[in-house]
PDB file of N, CA, C and O in Angstrom:
ATOM      1  N   MET A   1      -9.076   4.571   7.794  1.00  0.00           N
ATOM      2  CA  MET A   1     -10.261   4.572   6.989  1.00  0.00           C
ATOM      3  C   MET A   1     -11.230   3.531   7.528  1.00  0.00           C
ATOM      4  O   MET A   1     -10.883   2.356   7.645  1.00  0.00           O
ATOM      5  N   ALA A   2     -12.423   3.955   7.849  1.00  0.00           N
ATOM      6  CA  ALA A   2     -13.435   3.048   8.353  1.00  0.00           C
ATOM      7  C   ALA A   2     -14.109   2.335   7.186  1.00  0.00           C
ATOM      8  O   ALA A   2     -14.375   2.934   6.144  1.00  0.00           O
ATOM      9  N   THR A   3     -14.376   1.068   7.376  1.00  0.00           N
ATOM     10  CA  THR A   3     -15.073   0.301   6.361  1.00  0.00           C
ATOM     11  C   THR A   3     -16.506   0.108   6.826  1.00  0.00           C
ATOM     12  O   THR A   3     -16.738  -0.388   7.928  1.00  0.00           O
ATOM     13  N   HIS A   4     -17.459   0.491   6.006  1.00  0.00           N
ATOM     14  CA  HIS A   4     -18.862   0.391   6.369  1.00  0.00           C
ATOM     15  C   HIS A   4     -19.512  -0.719   5.565  1.00  0.00           C
ATOM     16  O   HIS A   4     -19.227  -0.890   4.380  1.00  0.00           O
ATOM     17  N   SER A   5     -20.393  -1.476   6.219  1.00  0.00           N
ATOM     18  CA  SER A   5     -21.022  -2.606   5.546  1.00  0.00           C
ATOM     19  C   SER A   5     -22.002  -2.174   4.464  1.00  0.00           C
ATOM     20  O   SER A   5     -22.369  -2.990   3.619  1.00  0.00           O
ATOM     21  N   HIS A   6     -22.437  -0.916   4.462  1.00  0.00           N
ATOM     22  CA  HIS A   6     -23.399  -0.472   3.463  1.00  0.00           C
ATOM     23  C   HIS A   6     -22.739   0.023   2.176  1.00  0.00           C
ATOM     24  O   HIS A   6     -23.437   0.462   1.262  1.00  0.00           O
ATOM     25  N   THR A   7     -21.428  -0.036   2.088  1.00  0.00           N
ATOM     26  CA  THR A   7     -20.740   0.369   0.865  1.00  0.00           C
ATOM     27  C   THR A   7     -20.333  -0.874   0.078  1.00  0.00           C
ATOM     28  O   THR A   7     -20.142  -1.952   0.642  1.00  0.00           O
ATOM     29  N   THR A   8     -20.208  -0.702  -1.222  1.00  0.00           N
ATOM     30  CA  THR A   8     -19.828  -1.825  -2.084  1.00  0.00           C
ATOM     31  C   THR A   8     -18.309  -1.975  -2.103  1.00  0.00           C
ATOM     32  O   THR A   8     -17.592  -1.047  -1.726  1.00  0.00           O
ATOM     33  N   PRO A   9     -17.813  -3.133  -2.538  1.00  0.00           N
ATOM     34  CA  PRO A   9     -16.361  -3.304  -2.657  1.00  0.00           C
ATOM     35  C   PRO A   9     -15.737  -2.266  -3.588  1.00  0.00           C
ATOM     36  O   PRO A   9     -14.635  -1.781  -3.334  1.00  0.00           O
ATOM     37  N   GLU A  10     -16.443  -1.928  -4.662  1.00  0.00           N
ATOM     38  CA  GLU A  10     -15.924  -0.932  -5.602  1.00  0.00           C
ATOM     39  C   GLU A  10     -15.778   0.428  -4.931  1.00  0.00           C
ATOM     40  O   GLU A  10     -14.791   1.131  -5.149  1.00  0.00           O
ATOM     41  N   GLU A  11     -16.764   0.797  -4.114  1.00  0.00           N
ATOM     42  CA  GLU A  11     -16.703   2.084  -3.412  1.00  0.00           C
ATOM     43  C   GLU A  11     -15.557   2.114  -2.407  1.00  0.00           C
ATOM     44  O   GLU A  11     -14.863   3.123  -2.278  1.00  0.00           O
ATOM     45  N   ARG A  12     -15.361   1.006  -1.696  1.00  0.00           N
ATOM     46  CA  ARG A  12     -14.271   0.953  -0.718  1.00  0.00           C
ATOM     47  C   ARG A  12     -12.911   0.996  -1.406  1.00  0.00           C
ATOM     48  O   ARG A  12     -11.996   1.670  -0.934  1.00  0.00           O
ATOM     49  N   ALA A  13     -12.773   0.273  -2.530  1.00  0.00           N
ATOM     50  CA  ALA A  13     -11.507   0.299  -3.272  1.00  0.00           C
ATOM     51  C   ALA A  13     -11.250   1.692  -3.831  1.00  0.00           C
ATOM     52  O   ALA A  13     -10.121   2.181  -3.784  1.00  0.00           O
ATOM     53  N   ALA A  14     -12.292   2.336  -4.361  1.00  0.00           N
ATOM     54  CA  ALA A  14     -12.145   3.700  -4.882  1.00  0.00           C
ATOM     55  C   ALA A  14     -11.744   4.657  -3.765  1.00  0.00           C
ATOM     56  O   ALA A  14     -10.969   5.585  -3.993  1.00  0.00           O
ATOM     57  N   LYS A  15     -12.265   4.440  -2.565  1.00  0.00           N
ATOM     58  CA  LYS A  15     -11.907   5.283  -1.417  1.00  0.00           C
ATOM     59  C   LYS A  15     -10.427   5.127  -1.084  1.00  0.00           C
ATOM     60  O   LYS A  15      -9.760   6.108  -0.756  1.00  0.00           O
ATOM     61  N   ARG A  16      -9.914   3.913  -1.164  1.00  0.00           N
ATOM     62  CA  ARG A  16      -8.491   3.694  -0.894  1.00  0.00           C
ATOM     63  C   ARG A  16      -7.629   4.419  -1.910  1.00  0.00           C
ATOM     64  O   ARG A  16      -6.608   5.008  -1.552  1.00  0.00           O
ATOM     65  N   VAL A  17      -8.031   4.382  -3.179  1.00  0.00           N
ATOM     66  CA  VAL A  17      -7.291   5.101  -4.220  1.00  0.00           C
ATOM     67  C   VAL A  17      -7.348   6.595  -3.943  1.00  0.00           C
ATOM     68  O   VAL A  17      -6.342   7.293  -4.078  1.00  0.00           O
ATOM     69  N   GLU A  18      -8.517   7.089  -3.558  1.00  0.00           N
ATOM     70  CA  GLU A  18      -8.676   8.509  -3.222  1.00  0.00           C
ATOM     71  C   GLU A  18      -7.780   8.889  -2.037  1.00  0.00           C
ATOM     72  O   GLU A  18      -7.165   9.955  -2.039  1.00  0.00           O
ATOM     73  N   ASP A  19      -7.710   8.019  -1.033  1.00  0.00           N
ATOM     74  CA  ASP A  19      -6.842   8.273   0.117  1.00  0.00           C
ATOM     75  C   ASP A  19      -5.374   8.329  -0.300  1.00  0.00           C
ATOM     76  O   ASP A  19      -4.614   9.165   0.189  1.00  0.00           O
ATOM     77  N   PHE A  20      -4.980   7.434  -1.207  1.00  0.00           N
ATOM     78  CA  PHE A  20      -3.604   7.446  -1.690  1.00  0.00           C
ATOM     79  C   PHE A  20      -3.299   8.740  -2.434  1.00  0.00           C
ATOM     80  O   PHE A  20      -2.233   9.329  -2.256  1.00  0.00           O
ATOM     81  N   ASN A  21      -4.236   9.177  -3.266  1.00  0.00           N
ATOM     82  CA  ASN A  21      -4.042  10.439  -3.984  1.00  0.00           C
ATOM     83  C   ASN A  21      -3.899  11.600  -3.009  1.00  0.00           C
ATOM     84  O   ASN A  21      -3.090  12.500  -3.236  1.00  0.00           O
ATOM     85  N   GLY A  22      -4.668  11.591  -1.936  1.00  0.00           N
ATOM     86  CA  GLY A  22      -4.541  12.626  -0.909  1.00  0.00           C
ATOM     87  C   GLY A  22      -3.159  12.627  -0.285  1.00  0.00           C
ATOM     88  O   GLY A  22      -2.580  13.686  -0.045  1.00  0.00           O
ATOM     89  N   LEU A  23      -2.632  11.444  -0.023  1.00  0.00           N
ATOM     90  CA  LEU A  23      -1.283  11.345   0.530  1.00  0.00           C
ATOM     91  C   LEU A  23      -0.251  11.874  -0.454  1.00  0.00           C
ATOM     92  O   LEU A  23       0.671  12.590  -0.063  1.00  0.00           O
ATOM     93  N   ALA A  24      -0.397  11.529  -1.723  1.00  0.00           N
ATOM     94  CA  ALA A  24       0.551  11.999  -2.740  1.00  0.00           C
ATOM     95  C   ALA A  24       0.546  13.521  -2.826  1.00  0.00           C
ATOM     96  O   ALA A  24       1.609  14.137  -2.913  1.00  0.00           O
ATOM     97  N   TRP A  25      -0.633  14.133  -2.802  1.00  0.00           N
ATOM     98  CA  TRP A  25      -0.719  15.599  -2.832  1.00  0.00           C
ATOM     99  C   TRP A  25      -0.141  16.215  -1.560  1.00  0.00           C
ATOM    100  O   TRP A  25       0.469  17.283  -1.614  1.00  0.00           O
ATOM    101  N   HIS A  26      -0.325  15.557  -0.418  1.00  0.00           N
ATOM    102  CA  HIS A  26       0.232  16.049   0.838  1.00  0.00           C
ATOM    103  C   HIS A  26       1.758  16.079   0.763  1.00  0.00           C
ATOM    104  O   HIS A  26       2.384  17.063   1.156  1.00  0.00           O
ATOM    105  N   VAL A  27       2.346  15.009   0.263  1.00  0.00           N
ATOM    106  CA  VAL A  27       3.807  14.947   0.126  1.00  0.00           C
ATOM    107  C   VAL A  27       4.303  16.014  -0.850  1.00  0.00           C
ATOM    108  O   VAL A  27       5.294  16.691  -0.577  1.00  0.00           O
ATOM    109  N   ALA A  28       3.623  16.163  -1.977  1.00  0.00           N
ATOM    110  CA  ALA A  28       4.033  17.161  -2.972  1.00  0.00           C
ATOM    111  C   ALA A  28       3.973  18.568  -2.397  1.00  0.00           C
ATOM    112  O   ALA A  28       4.899  19.357  -2.589  1.00  0.00           O
ATOM    113  N   ALA A  29       2.900  18.888  -1.699  1.00  0.00           N
ATOM    114  CA  ALA A  29       2.769  20.219  -1.094  1.00  0.00           C
ATOM    115  C   ALA A  29       3.852  20.442  -0.048  1.00  0.00           C
ATOM    116  O   ALA A  29       4.441  21.521   0.018  1.00  0.00           O
ATOM    117  N   TYR A  30       4.117  19.429   0.767  1.00  0.00           N
ATOM    118  CA  TYR A  30       5.147  19.523   1.805  1.00  0.00           C
ATOM    119  C   TYR A  30       6.506  19.852   1.187  1.00  0.00           C
ATOM    120  O   TYR A  30       7.202  20.756   1.648  1.00  0.00           O
ATOM    121  N   VAL A  31       6.870  19.124   0.160  1.00  0.00           N
ATOM    122  CA  VAL A  31       8.180  19.324  -0.471  1.00  0.00           C
ATOM    123  C   VAL A  31       8.272  20.697  -1.129  1.00  0.00           C
ATOM    124  O   VAL A  31       9.225  21.438  -0.888  1.00  0.00           O
ATOM    125  N   ILE A  32       7.302  21.032  -1.947  1.00  0.00           N
ATOM    126  CA  ILE A  32       7.357  22.297  -2.694  1.00  0.00           C
ATOM    127  C   ILE A  32       7.326  23.501  -1.764  1.00  0.00           C
ATOM    128  O   ILE A  32       8.149  24.406  -1.899  1.00  0.00           O
ATOM    129  N   ILE A  33       6.397  23.522  -0.833  1.00  0.00           N
ATOM    130  CA  ILE A  33       6.280  24.675   0.069  1.00  0.00           C
ATOM    131  C   ILE A  33       7.503  24.801   0.960  1.00  0.00           C
ATOM    132  O   ILE A  33       7.984  25.909   1.196  1.00  0.00           O
ATOM    133  N   ASN A  34       8.013  23.681   1.459  1.00  0.00           N
ATOM    134  CA  ASN A  34       9.184  23.766   2.327  1.00  0.00           C
ATOM    135  C   ASN A  34      10.439  24.197   1.574  1.00  0.00           C
ATOM    136  O   ASN A  34      11.288  24.877   2.151  1.00  0.00           O
ATOM    137  N   ILE A  35      10.579  23.828   0.326  1.00  0.00           N
ATOM    138  CA  ILE A  35      11.713  24.325  -0.468  1.00  0.00           C
ATOM    139  C   ILE A  35      11.663  25.843  -0.540  1.00  0.00           C
ATOM    140  O   ILE A  35      12.666  26.517  -0.304  1.00  0.00           O
ATOM    141  N   PHE A  36      10.489  26.379  -0.867  1.00  0.00           N
ATOM    142  CA  PHE A  36      10.352  27.838  -0.942  1.00  0.00           C
ATOM    143  C   PHE A  36      10.579  28.499   0.413  1.00  0.00           C
ATOM    144  O   PHE A  36      11.220  29.547   0.486  1.00  0.00           O
ATOM    145  N   LEU A  37      10.066  27.905   1.480  1.00  0.00           N
ATOM    146  CA  LEU A  37      10.280  28.485   2.809  1.00  0.00           C
ATOM    147  C   LEU A  37      11.762  28.525   3.165  1.00  0.00           C
ATOM    148  O   LEU A  37      12.247  29.524   3.698  1.00  0.00           O
ATOM    149  N   TRP A  38      12.483  27.445   2.873  1.00  0.00           N
ATOM    150  CA  TRP A  38      13.911  27.412   3.179  1.00  0.00           C
ATOM    151  C   TRP A  38      14.678  28.442   2.354  1.00  0.00           C
ATOM    152  O   TRP A  38      15.688  28.975   2.814  1.00  0.00           O
ATOM    153  N   LEU A  39      14.212  28.724   1.152  1.00  0.00           N
ATOM    154  CA  LEU A  39      14.872  29.739   0.324  1.00  0.00           C
ATOM    155  C   LEU A  39      14.550  31.156   0.791  1.00  0.00           C
ATOM    156  O   LEU A  39      15.407  32.038   0.738  1.00  0.00           O
ATOM    157  N   ILE A  40      13.324  31.375   1.246  1.00  0.00           N
ATOM    158  CA  ILE A  40      12.882  32.725   1.604  1.00  0.00           C
ATOM    159  C   ILE A  40      13.172  33.068   3.063  1.00  0.00           C
ATOM    160  O   ILE A  40      13.717  34.135   3.344  1.00  0.00           O
ATOM    161  N   VAL A  41      12.818  32.183   3.997  1.00  0.00           N
ATOM    162  CA  VAL A  41      12.964  32.462   5.431  1.00  0.00           C
ATOM    163  C   VAL A  41      13.608  31.254   6.123  1.00  0.00           C
ATOM    164  O   VAL A  41      12.924  30.516   6.832  1.00  0.00           O
ATOM    165  N   PRO A  42      14.900  31.048   5.925  1.00  0.00           N
ATOM    166  CA  PRO A  42      15.527  29.842   6.481  1.00  0.00           C
ATOM    167  C   PRO A  42      15.490  29.765   8.011  1.00  0.00           C
ATOM    168  O   PRO A  42      15.512  28.669   8.571  1.00  0.00           O
ATOM    169  N   THR A  43      15.434  30.905   8.686  1.00  0.00           N
ATOM    170  CA  THR A  43      15.430  30.876  10.152  1.00  0.00           C
ATOM    171  C   THR A  43      14.126  30.323  10.718  1.00  0.00           C
ATOM    172  O   THR A  43      14.139  29.691  11.774  1.00  0.00           O
ATOM    173  N   ALA A  44      13.021  30.543  10.053  1.00  0.00           N
ATOM    174  CA  ALA A  44      11.726  30.061  10.541  1.00  0.00           C
ATOM    175  C   ALA A  44      11.315  28.751   9.881  1.00  0.00           C
ATOM    176  O   ALA A  44      10.422  28.064  10.377  1.00  0.00           O
ATOM    177  N   ALA A  45      11.944  28.403   8.792  1.00  0.00           N
ATOM    178  CA  ALA A  45      11.522  27.236   8.019  1.00  0.00           C
ATOM    179  C   ALA A  45      11.703  25.926   8.783  1.00  0.00           C
ATOM    180  O   ALA A  45      10.952  24.975   8.567  1.00  0.00           O
ATOM    181  N   PHE A  46      12.680  25.869   9.663  1.00  0.00           N
ATOM    182  CA  PHE A  46      12.920  24.631  10.405  1.00  0.00           C
ATOM    183  C   PHE A  46      11.672  24.188  11.157  1.00  0.00           C
ATOM    184  O   PHE A  46      11.278  23.023  11.083  1.00  0.00           O
ATOM    185  N   TRP A  47      11.053  25.108  11.876  1.00  0.00           N
ATOM    186  CA  TRP A  47       9.908  24.746  12.712  1.00  0.00           C
ATOM    187  C   TRP A  47       8.700  24.343  11.878  1.00  0.00           C
ATOM    188  O   TRP A  47       7.946  23.448  12.261  1.00  0.00           O
ATOM    189  N   VAL A  48       8.519  24.993  10.752  1.00  0.00           N
ATOM    190  CA  VAL A  48       7.425  24.616   9.856  1.00  0.00           C
ATOM    191  C   VAL A  48       7.682  23.216   9.300  1.00  0.00           C
ATOM    192  O   VAL A  48       6.795  22.362   9.307  1.00  0.00           O
ATOM    193  N   THR A  49       8.900  22.994   8.822  1.00  0.00           N
ATOM    194  CA  THR A  49       9.263  21.694   8.263  1.00  0.00           C
ATOM    195  C   THR A  49       9.132  20.596   9.316  1.00  0.00           C
ATOM    196  O   THR A  49       8.617  19.514   9.031  1.00  0.00           O
ATOM    197  N   PHE A  50       9.593  20.874  10.517  1.00  0.00           N
ATOM    198  CA  PHE A  50       9.545  19.897  11.603  1.00  0.00           C
ATOM    199  C   PHE A  50       8.104  19.557  11.990  1.00  0.00           C
ATOM    200  O   PHE A  50       7.725  18.387  12.044  1.00  0.00           O
ATOM    201  N   GLY A  51       7.316  20.583  12.256  1.00  0.00           N
ATOM    202  CA  GLY A  51       5.929  20.357  12.676  1.00  0.00           C
ATOM    203  C   GLY A  51       5.095  19.678  11.606  1.00  0.00           C
ATOM    204  O   GLY A  51       4.372  18.720  11.877  1.00  0.00           O
ATOM    205  N   TRP A  52       5.203  20.183  10.395  1.00  0.00           N
ATOM    206  CA  TRP A  52       4.453  19.609   9.284  1.00  0.00           C
ATOM    207  C   TRP A  52       4.952  18.192   9.001  1.00  0.00           C
ATOM    208  O   TRP A  52       4.171  17.312   8.639  1.00  0.00           O
ATOM    209  N   GLY A  53       6.251  17.980   9.167  1.00  0.00           N
ATOM    210  CA  GLY A  53       6.821  16.651   8.954  1.00  0.00           C
ATOM    211  C   GLY A  53       6.246  15.616   9.902  1.00  0.00           C
ATOM    212  O   GLY A  53       6.057  14.461   9.523  1.00  0.00           O
ATOM    213  N   ILE A  54       5.966  16.021  11.131  1.00  0.00           N
ATOM    214  CA  ILE A  54       5.333  15.105  12.085  1.00  0.00           C
ATOM    215  C   ILE A  54       3.946  14.706  11.579  1.00  0.00           C
ATOM    216  O   ILE A  54       3.584  13.529  11.587  1.00  0.00           O
ATOM    217  N   GLY A  55       3.183  15.699  11.143  1.00  0.00           N
ATOM    218  CA  GLY A  55       1.860  15.398  10.593  1.00  0.00           C
ATOM    219  C   GLY A  55       1.932  14.512   9.366  1.00  0.00           C
ATOM    220  O   GLY A  55       1.132  13.589   9.212  1.00  0.00           O
ATOM    221  N   LEU A  56       2.883  14.789   8.498  1.00  0.00           N
ATOM    222  CA  LEU A  56       3.060  13.980   7.291  1.00  0.00           C
ATOM    223  C   LEU A  56       3.469  12.549   7.651  1.00  0.00           C
ATOM    224  O   LEU A  56       3.011  11.594   7.025  1.00  0.00           O
ATOM    225  N   ALA A  57       4.323  12.408   8.650  1.00  0.00           N
ATOM    226  CA  ALA A  57       4.744  11.071   9.082  1.00  0.00           C
ATOM    227  C   ALA A  57       3.547  10.250   9.568  1.00  0.00           C
ATOM    228  O   ALA A  57       3.457   9.055   9.284  1.00  0.00           O
ATOM    229  N   PHE A  58       2.639  10.881  10.293  1.00  0.00           N
ATOM    230  CA  PHE A  58       1.436  10.174  10.727  1.00  0.00           C
ATOM    231  C   PHE A  58       0.554   9.802   9.536  1.00  0.00           C
ATOM    232  O   PHE A  58      -0.015   8.711   9.502  1.00  0.00           O
ATOM    233  N   HIS A  59       0.441  10.695   8.571  1.00  0.00           N
ATOM    234  CA  HIS A  59      -0.346  10.411   7.371  1.00  0.00           C
ATOM    235  C   HIS A  59       0.228   9.184   6.660  1.00  0.00           C
ATOM    236  O   HIS A  59      -0.510   8.282   6.263  1.00  0.00           O
ATOM    237  N   VAL A  60       1.536   9.165   6.508  1.00  0.00           N
ATOM    238  CA  VAL A  60       2.202   8.026   5.873  1.00  0.00           C
ATOM    239  C   VAL A  60       1.985   6.757   6.698  1.00  0.00           C
ATOM    240  O   VAL A  60       1.664   5.703   6.149  1.00  0.00           O
ATOM    241  N   ALA A  61       2.158   6.860   8.012  1.00  0.00           N
ATOM    242  CA  ALA A  61       2.023   5.690   8.871  1.00  0.00           C
ATOM    243  C   ALA A  61       0.625   5.086   8.800  1.00  0.00           C
ATOM    244  O   ALA A  61       0.467   3.866   8.813  1.00  0.00           O
ATOM    245  N   PHE A  62      -0.374   5.935   8.726  1.00  0.00           N
ATOM    246  CA  PHE A  62      -1.744   5.434   8.697  1.00  0.00           C
ATOM    247  C   PHE A  62      -2.134   4.843   7.356  1.00  0.00           C
ATOM    248  O   PHE A  62      -3.105   4.091   7.275  1.00  0.00           O
ATOM    249  N   TYR A  63      -1.412   5.160   6.326  1.00  0.00           N
ATOM    250  CA  TYR A  63      -1.831   4.648   5.026  1.00  0.00           C
ATOM    251  C   TYR A  63      -0.781   3.842   4.258  1.00  0.00           C
ATOM    252  O   TYR A  63      -1.089   2.766   3.745  1.00  0.00           O
ATOM    253  N   PHE A  64       0.415   4.329   4.174  1.00  0.00           N
ATOM    254  CA  PHE A  64       1.326   3.948   3.104  1.00  0.00           C
ATOM    255  C   PHE A  64       2.357   2.882   3.434  1.00  0.00           C
ATOM    256  O   PHE A  64       2.894   2.263   2.516  1.00  0.00           O
ATOM    257  N   ILE A  65       2.653   2.644   4.691  1.00  0.00           N
ATOM    258  CA  ILE A  65       3.778   1.778   5.054  1.00  0.00           C
ATOM    259  C   ILE A  65       3.617   0.384   4.448  1.00  0.00           C
ATOM    260  O   ILE A  65       2.604  -0.288   4.641  1.00  0.00           O
ATOM    261  N   GLY A  66       4.627  -0.020   3.726  1.00  0.00           N
ATOM    262  CA  GLY A  66       4.691  -1.356   3.165  1.00  0.00           C
ATOM    263  C   GLY A  66       3.907  -1.586   1.892  1.00  0.00           C
ATOM    264  O   GLY A  66       3.917  -2.699   1.365  1.00  0.00           O
ATOM    265  N   ASP A  67       3.232  -0.583   1.384  1.00  0.00           N
ATOM    266  CA  ASP A  67       2.402  -0.763   0.196  1.00  0.00           C
ATOM    267  C   ASP A  67       2.954   0.103  -0.926  1.00  0.00           C
ATOM    268  O   ASP A  67       2.794   1.323  -0.886  1.00  0.00           O
ATOM    269  N   LYS A  68       3.605  -0.495  -1.934  1.00  0.00           N
ATOM    270  CA  LYS A  68       4.329   0.273  -2.939  1.00  0.00           C
ATOM    271  C   LYS A  68       3.786   0.074  -4.360  1.00  0.00           C
ATOM    272  O   LYS A  68       4.515   0.277  -5.331  1.00  0.00           O
ATOM    273  N   GLU A  69       2.548  -0.308  -4.486  1.00  0.00           N
ATOM    274  CA  GLU A  69       1.991  -0.523  -5.817  1.00  0.00           C
ATOM    275  C   GLU A  69       1.549   0.796  -6.443  1.00  0.00           C
ATOM    276  O   GLU A  69       1.252   1.765  -5.744  1.00  0.00           O
ATOM    277  N   ILE A  70       1.513   0.814  -7.752  1.00  0.00           N
ATOM    278  CA  ILE A  70       1.012   2.008  -8.432  1.00  0.00           C
ATOM    279  C   ILE A  70      -0.508   2.057  -8.304  1.00  0.00           C
ATOM    280  O   ILE A  70      -1.144   1.064  -7.946  1.00  0.00           O
ATOM    281  N   GLU A  71      -1.077   3.211  -8.597  1.00  0.00           N
ATOM    282  CA  GLU A  71      -2.497   3.441  -8.337  1.00  0.00           C
ATOM    283  C   GLU A  71      -3.426   2.412  -8.973  1.00  0.00           C
ATOM    284  O   GLU A  71      -4.332   1.917  -8.303  1.00  0.00           O
ATOM    285  N   GLY A  72      -3.232   2.085 -10.215  1.00  0.00           N
ATOM    286  CA  GLY A  72      -4.117   1.126 -10.881  1.00  0.00           C
ATOM    287  C   GLY A  72      -4.066  -0.249 -10.250  1.00  0.00           C
ATOM    288  O   GLY A  72      -5.106  -0.868 -10.027  1.00  0.00           O
ATOM    289  N   ARG A  73      -2.881  -0.730  -9.963  1.00  0.00           N
ATOM    290  CA  ARG A  73      -2.736  -2.030  -9.309  1.00  0.00           C
ATOM    291  C   ARG A  73      -3.272  -1.976  -7.893  1.00  0.00           C
ATOM    292  O   ARG A  73      -3.842  -2.947  -7.397  1.00  0.00           O
ATOM    293  N   ARG A  74      -3.086  -0.840  -7.247  1.00  0.00           N
ATOM    294  CA  ARG A  74      -3.591  -0.650  -5.887  1.00  0.00           C
ATOM    295  C   ARG A  74      -5.119  -0.801  -5.885  1.00  0.00           C
ATOM    296  O   ARG A  74      -5.680  -1.482  -5.026  1.00  0.00           O
ATOM    297  N   TYR A  75      -5.773  -0.173  -6.837  1.00  0.00           N
ATOM    298  CA  TYR A  75      -7.232  -0.271  -6.933  1.00  0.00           C
ATOM    299  C   TYR A  75      -7.657  -1.720  -7.133  1.00  0.00           C
ATOM    300  O   TYR A  75      -8.580  -2.186  -6.464  1.00  0.00           O
ATOM    301  N   GLN A  76      -7.006  -2.438  -8.038  1.00  0.00           N
ATOM    302  CA  GLN A  76      -7.363  -3.832  -8.303  1.00  0.00           C
ATOM    303  C   GLN A  76      -7.171  -4.702  -7.065  1.00  0.00           C
ATOM    304  O   GLN A  76      -7.988  -5.578  -6.783  1.00  0.00           O
ATOM    305  N   LYS A  77      -6.106  -4.461  -6.339  1.00  0.00           N
ATOM    306  CA  LYS A  77      -5.837  -5.235  -5.128  1.00  0.00           C
ATOM    307  C   LYS A  77      -6.935  -5.015  -4.097  1.00  0.00           C
ATOM    308  O   LYS A  77      -7.482  -5.974  -3.553  1.00  0.00           O
ATOM    309  N   TYR A  78      -7.255  -3.754  -3.830  1.00  0.00           N
ATOM    310  CA  TYR A  78      -8.274  -3.455  -2.827  1.00  0.00           C
ATOM    311  C   TYR A  78      -9.649  -3.923  -3.276  1.00  0.00           C
ATOM    312  O   TYR A  78     -10.454  -4.372  -2.461  1.00  0.00           O
ATOM    313  N   LEU A  79      -9.916  -3.818  -4.558  1.00  0.00           N
ATOM    314  CA  LEU A  79     -11.183  -4.289  -5.089  1.00  0.00           C
ATOM    315  C   LEU A  79     -11.315  -5.796  -4.877  1.00  0.00           C
ATOM    316  O   LEU A  79     -12.367  -6.271  -4.448  1.00  0.00           O
ATOM    317  N   ALA A  80     -10.269  -6.539  -5.170  1.00  0.00           N
ATOM    318  CA  ALA A  80     -10.298  -7.991  -4.978  1.00  0.00           C
ATOM    319  C   ALA A  80     -10.507  -8.343  -3.507  1.00  0.00           C
ATOM    320  O   ALA A  80     -11.258  -9.267  -3.194  1.00  0.00           O
ATOM    321  N   GLU A  81      -9.850  -7.617  -2.605  1.00  0.00           N
ATOM    322  CA  GLU A  81     -10.018  -7.861  -1.174  1.00  0.00           C
ATOM    323  C   GLU A  81     -11.453  -7.604  -0.735  1.00  0.00           C
ATOM    324  O   GLU A  81     -12.042  -8.396   0.001  1.00  0.00           O
ATOM    325  N   GLU A  82     -11.999  -6.505  -1.188  1.00  0.00           N
ATOM    326  CA  GLU A  82     -13.365  -6.154  -0.799  1.00  0.00           C
ATOM    327  C   GLU A  82     -14.370  -7.149  -1.367  1.00  0.00           C
ATOM    328  O   GLU A  82     -15.340  -7.499  -0.694  1.00  0.00           O
ATOM    329  N   GLN A  83     -14.152  -7.606  -2.588  1.00  0.00           N
ATOM    330  CA  GLN A  83     -15.049  -8.594  -3.182  1.00  0.00           C
ATOM    331  C   GLN A  83     -14.966  -9.922  -2.433  1.00  0.00           C
ATOM    332  O   GLN A  83     -15.979 -10.597  -2.256  1.00  0.00           O
ATOM    333  N   ALA A  84     -13.771 -10.296  -1.996  1.00  0.00           N
ATOM    334  CA  ALA A  84     -13.609 -11.524  -1.219  1.00  0.00           C
ATOM    335  C   ALA A  84     -14.353 -11.415   0.112  1.00  0.00           C
ATOM    336  O   ALA A  84     -14.985 -12.375   0.553  1.00  0.00           O
ATOM    337  N   ARG A  85     -14.277 -10.254   0.745  1.00  0.00           N
ATOM    338  CA  ARG A  85     -15.012 -10.048   2.002  1.00  0.00           C
ATOM    339  C   ARG A  85     -16.516 -10.171   1.778  1.00  0.00           C
ATOM    340  O   ARG A  85     -17.230 -10.763   2.588  1.00  0.00           O
ATOM    341  N   GLU A  86     -16.985  -9.606   0.674  1.00  0.00           N
ATOM    342  CA  GLU A  86     -18.412  -9.691   0.359  1.00  0.00           C
ATOM    343  C   GLU A  86     -18.826 -11.143   0.149  1.00  0.00           C
ATOM    344  O   GLU A  86     -19.889 -11.556   0.611  1.00  0.00           O
ATOM    345  N   ARG A  87     -17.996 -11.922  -0.543  1.00  0.00           N
ATOM    346  CA  ARG A  87     -18.310 -13.339  -0.773  1.00  0.00           C
ATOM    347  C   ARG A  87     -18.334 -14.110   0.544  1.00  0.00           C
ATOM    348  O   ARG A  87     -19.165 -14.999   0.726  1.00  0.00           O
ATOM    349  N   GLU A  88     -17.416 -13.772   1.472  1.00  0.00           N
ATOM    350  CA  GLU A  88     -17.384 -14.440   2.773  1.00  0.00           C
ATOM    351  C   GLU A  88     -18.640 -14.136   3.574  1.00  0.00           C
ATOM    352  O   GLU A  88     -19.154 -15.004   4.279  1.00  0.00           O
ATOM    353  N   LYS A  89     -19.137 -12.910   3.471  1.00  0.00           N
ATOM    354  CA  LYS A  89     -20.354 -12.535   4.196  1.00  0.00           C
ATOM    355  C   LYS A  89     -21.557 -13.324   3.686  1.00  0.00           C
ATOM    356  O   LYS A  89     -22.423 -13.728   4.463  1.00  0.00           O
ATOM    357  N   VAL A  90     -21.598 -13.537   2.376  1.00  0.00           N
ATOM    358  CA  VAL A  90     -22.720 -14.245   1.759  1.00  0.00           C
ATOM    359  C   VAL A  90     -22.683 -15.724   2.120  1.00  0.00           C
ATOM    360  O   VAL A  90     -23.731 -16.339   2.320  1.00  0.00           O
ATOM    361  N   SER A  91     -21.496 -16.296   2.206  1.00  0.00           N
ATOM    362  CA  SER A  91     -21.353 -17.737   2.484  1.00  0.00           C
ATOM    363  C   SER A  91     -21.794 -18.105   3.874  1.00  0.00           C
ATOM    364  O   SER A  91     -21.733 -19.275   4.252  1.00  0.00           O
TER     365      SER A  91
END
């Protein structure tokens, strides 16, 4: 996620929450769809699960590693960081 100087700390923190929600939906879709694929077409499901799993692993790596807070706390954390950056720029 690129950080732009023309956005406010609130906008950047909200973007991080939005990115997390996108990751959560990606994981949910991966699990649900792959369960159905394995039940319906087990011979082809491996390659779908494998390929999609690589993409999902990159999504996780770019966003989620080491950060285990719930959404509300996540927003507050990122908001505080962005506000601190804004204060440093002003100083």
